[in-house]
C-alpha positions, 0 to 999 in steps of 0.5 A: 279409323280415319285420321282426324288431322286431315280434317283440322282447319278444312272448313267448307261453306255449304249453301242451303235453303231453310224455311224458304230463305238461302243461307250458308254454314261453314263447317269442318269436313268432319262435322259435315260428314257426321251431320250427314250420317246422323241425317241418314240414320234418322231418315231425314235429309241434311237440309231438314235436319239443319232446319230442325237445329235452326229452329231450336238454336235460339241466338246461337250461330247456326254453324256453332249450333250444328257442331254442338248438335253433332257433339251431343249426338256422338255422346249418346249411348250407341243404342239410342238414335241420334 
């Protein structure tokens, strides 16, 4: 098991394009790794998964919406796709 302490406070800014415009999200490394894992499990790129999260987030901050999405995906039963 990975020691989560190494990821606390390790926030990294990631730049990407969503719907044709450049943006960036700042996420802890642990959330970024989980987001990538979820994208692979869904057969999507990270950018397309973030675009889907962006489309559903309403007025929430994109980085926060990603964290909530990852948390919700991790809370799903293991036999369900994230």
